[in-house]
C-alpha positions as a Markdown table, in Angstrom:
| # | Residue | x | y | z |
|---|---|---|---|---|
| 1 | Met | 0.0 | 0.0 | 0.1 |
| 2 | Lys | 1.3 | 3.4 | -0.9 |
| 3 | Glu | 1.4 | 6.4 | 1.4 |
| 4 | Leu | 1.4 | 10.0 | 0.7 |
| 5 | Trp | 4.0 | 11.9 | 2.8 |
| 6 | Lys | 4.8 | 15.5 | 3.3 |
| 7 | Gly | 8.3 | 16.4 | 2.1 |
| 8 | Asn | 9.4 | 17.4 | 5.7 |
| 9 | His | 8.2 | 14.2 | 7.2 |
| 10 | Ala | 9.9 | 12.2 | 4.5 |
| 11 | Ile | 13.3 | 14.0 | 5.1 |
| 12 | Ala | 12.9 | 13.2 | 8.8 |
| 13 | Glu | 11.9 | 9.6 | 8.4 |
| 14 | Ala | 14.7 | 9.1 | 5.9 |
| 15 | Ala | 17.2 | 10.5 | 8.3 |
| 16 | Leu | 16.1 | 8.1 | 11.0 |
| 17 | Arg | 16.3 | 5.1 | 8.7 |
| 18 | Ala | 19.8 | 6.2 | 7.7 |
| 19 | Gly | 20.8 | 6.0 | 11.3 |
| 20 | Cys | 20.5 | 9.6 | 12.6 |
| 21 | Lys | 21.0 | 9.3 | 16.3 |
| 22 | Phe | 21.1 | 13.1 | 17.2 |
| 23 | Tyr | 19.2 | 16.1 | 16.1 |
| 24 | Ala | 19.6 | 19.8 | 17.1 |
| 25 | Gly | 17.7 | 22.4 | 15.4 |
| 26 | Tyr | 15.7 | 25.7 | 15.9 |
| 27 | Pro | 12.3 | 25.9 | 14.5 |
| 28 | Ile | 12.0 | 28.3 | 11.5 |
| 29 | Thr | 9.5 | 28.1 | 8.6 |
| 30 | Pro | 9.5 | 26.1 | 6.4 |
| 31 | Gln | 11.5 | 23.3 | 8.1 |
| 32 | Thr | 9.7 | 23.4 | 11.5 |
| 33 | Glu | 7.9 | 20.1 | 10.6 |
| 34 | Val | 11.2 | 18.2 | 10.4 |
| 35 | Gly | 11.7 | 19.0 | 14.1 |
| 36 | Glu | 8.2 | 18.4 | 15.1 |
| 37 | Tyr | 8.3 | 15.0 | 13.5 |
| 38 | Leu | 11.7 | 14.0 | 15.0 |
| 39 | Ser | 10.7 | 15.4 | 18.4 |
| 40 | Gly | 8.1 | 12.6 | 18.5 |
| 41 | Arg | 10.0 | 9.8 | 16.8 |
| 42 | Met | 13.4 | 10.1 | 18.3 |
| 43 | Pro | 12.6 | 9.5 | 21.9 |
| 44 | Glu | 10.5 | 6.4 | 20.8 |
| 45 | Leu | 13.8 | 5.0 | 19.3 |
| 46 | Gly | 16.0 | 6.0 | 22.2 |
| 47 | Arg | 17.7 | 8.8 | 20.2 |
| 48 | Thr | 18.4 | 12.4 | 21.2 |
| 49 | Phe | 16.4 | 15.4 | 20.0 |
| 50 | Ile | 17.3 | 19.0 | 21.2 |
| 51 | Gln | 15.5 | 22.2 | 20.3 |
| 52 | Ala | 18.4 | 24.6 | 20.4 |
| 53 | Glu | 18.0 | 28.3 | 21.7 |
| 54 | Asn | 19.2 | 29.5 | 18.2 |
| 55 | Glu | 20.7 | 28.4 | 14.9 |
| 56 | Met | 24.3 | 28.8 | 15.8 |
| 57 | Ser | 24.0 | 26.7 | 18.9 |
| 58 | Ala | 22.5 | 23.9 | 17.0 |
| 59 | Cys | 25.4 | 24.0 | 14.6 |
| 60 | Tyr | 27.9 | 23.8 | 17.5 |
| 61 | Met | 26.1 | 21.0 | 19.0 |
| 62 | Leu | 26.3 | 19.1 | 15.8 |
| 63 | Gln | 29.9 | 19.7 | 15.5 |
| 64 | Gly | 30.4 | 18.2 | 18.9 |
| 65 | Ala | 28.2 | 15.3 | 18.1 |
| 66 | Ser | 29.8 | 14.5 | 14.7 |
| 67 | Ser | 33.3 | 14.7 | 16.3 |
| 68 | Thr | 32.5 | 11.7 | 18.2 |
| 69 | Gly | 31.4 | 9.9 | 15.2 |
| 70 | Met | 27.7 | 10.1 | 15.9 |
| 71 | Arg | 25.3 | 10.4 | 13.0 |
| 72 | Cys | 23.5 | 13.6 | 13.4 |
| 73 | Met | 21.6 | 16.4 | 11.5 |
| 74 | Thr | 19.9 | 19.7 | 11.6 |
| 75 | Ser | 17.6 | 21.5 | 9.3 |
| 76 | Ser | 16.9 | 25.1 | 8.5 |
| 77 | Ser | 15.7 | 27.7 | 6.1 |
| 78 | Gly | 17.5 | 30.2 | 4.0 |
| 79 | Pro | 17.9 | 32.8 | 6.7 |
| 80 | Gly | 18.7 | 30.0 | 9.3 |
| 81 | Phe | 21.4 | 28.7 | 7.1 |
| 82 | Ala | 22.9 | 32.1 | 6.9 |
| 83 | Leu | 23.1 | 32.4 | 10.7 |
| 84 | Lys | 24.8 | 28.9 | 10.8 |
| 85 | Gln | 27.7 | 30.1 | 8.7 |
| 86 | Glu | 29.4 | 31.6 | 11.6 |
| 87 | Ala | 29.7 | 28.2 | 13.4 |
| 88 | Ile | 30.6 | 26.4 | 10.1 |
């Protein structure tokens, strides 16, 4: 049976299936649904979800997690990505 998924939900579920263990993000339209989806699914799977206080702190958290070898991700919009450039 086929399912119709929203794009943001498909991105989030694909990340989980690819082994994402840690997500840090800040809600900003149009990607807020990614975080909403992961905030429900990650605890069910014993994984870590953090809503950061801003885009830069989310990026710094990812750098720490990835430096330990953990599969991690964030999501953002155009303006949010511009704010993350300082951390990158």
